[in-house]
C-alpha positions, 0 to 999 in steps of 0.5 A: 539504539533500539527503538522501543517497541512496546507500546506501538498498535502491532508488533513484529509478532502480528505480523509473524501471525499474520503470515502463518494465517496466509500461508497457502491464500496470498501468493508469495510475490517474484523479487526481480532484479534488473542489471540495467536497473543496477547500472542506472542507480549504482545499487544492487536493486531487489524488487518485490514484485506486489502486483502478482499478489492476488488482486493485484496488489499487496493489499490483499494480504491485510484484507484477508488478514483482517477478514479470516478473522470475523465472526460467524455473526460479522459474517452473517453482518458484511463489511465495509470499507472505503478505498480508491481501489484495490484496498476496494478489491482487496476486501471484495475479494476477501469478503469472498472467500470468507463467505461475506458480504462486501460493500465498498465507498469508492470515489466517483473517479476511481480508476474504472478497472478499479471500480469494475473489477471490484464489482466483478469480486462482488461487492457492492460499489457506492459513489462518492464524489472526492471534492465535495465529499468525506469517504469516512462520514458516508461509511460512518452512515452508513455504518449507523443503517447497517451494522457492517463491520467497517475495515479501513484501508490502513488504520487497523491493527490486521491490515498493518501486520498483513502489510508487513508480510511482503517485506518479512519474504523480501528480507527472507529472499535476499538478507540484509537491505541497507536502504528499503523503498516503500511507497506511502498513502495512509501508512499501512506497508509503510508501518509495516515493512518498517517493524519487519526491518526493524527486525530482519535488518536492524541496520535498514533505513526504510524510506516511505514515499509519498506522490508530490502533490499528497506531501501530508505524510512528509510533514507529519513525519518532520512536525511531529504531528498527523498533517492532512491534505485534501483530495491532491491530484496525482497521477497517483490515485492509490495515495491519495488518502487524506493523512496518515493513521492514528495507528500507522503515524506512531510506527512510522515515527519510531521505525522510519528513517526518513520520507521524501516524494515523487513528481507526477512526472517522474512516476510516468518515466518510471512506469514506462521503464519499468514496462520497456525494460522490466517488461512487467506491469506497475500503476503509477503508485506502484512505482513511487519507491522506484522512482525516488531512487530512479531520479537520485533522491535516495541513495544505497548499496542494497536497496530494496524496493516495494512494487506494490500495485499494478492495477493499471487505467490503460484508458488514462495511463496509456496517454500520458506514457505516450506522451512522456 
């Protein structure tokens, strides 16, 4: 039965518009396959490798789609966001490209490599303690002092539409899938992907995957009401969001088939597999979908997996990989 999408905040046409805006600016990232992986999971698997995107993650798609629409007055005021790292880097780079300034509210325990890259793109970073402080409240305080344009990491229609372009490229390249696995933090990538799959591969089951310690999206999906989590302790730092968004949640409820989780141990094992056997770099958040597939939690014959990012903090991850 077709799902009505008229009441959702973002449409498939918005994703197509984002794709046109991103053409020639964002990279069209590769889709990789592995016979070893196929044999291990008993499926034909297509890996959409967003670690090859500008700033190292899918987040550039949504950030540039949003910032490229700023008026001259908004560019003079600058942009503001909050992020643990990948959206921070994406906004910083997009801001530089469109000619505006960026201020990023970033947790003090964010991976050092992500903070350094964010500052390297020219952004100003405001640190906070995620155990005791609320990033959105800090952003509101900064917004009160300076009339910057807030571009949140996932709950924004242009951000959601931009993130959906990764799935648009994947399905254009490989054709219809029966399962598509997507990492989920605040749900921007998952919502955008679900919009695309509903139009381009209607029989495809889109499944969101969260870290086990941060399962608020799973609980929200099953209960029908928005659930929260406070600063979950997981190596998937890109998915430590407190909840799905008010825009992403209705899309996910309407168009996503299921949600599941992956443990930190599974993430470490999957990162190691990808590094050793596929010879590419991924970060723990980026392999959430693949970890669920390799753990046997999800099945399919033709399976798409979004490897969402490759911004690795070697100081933290290398010891985990060595000891696993």
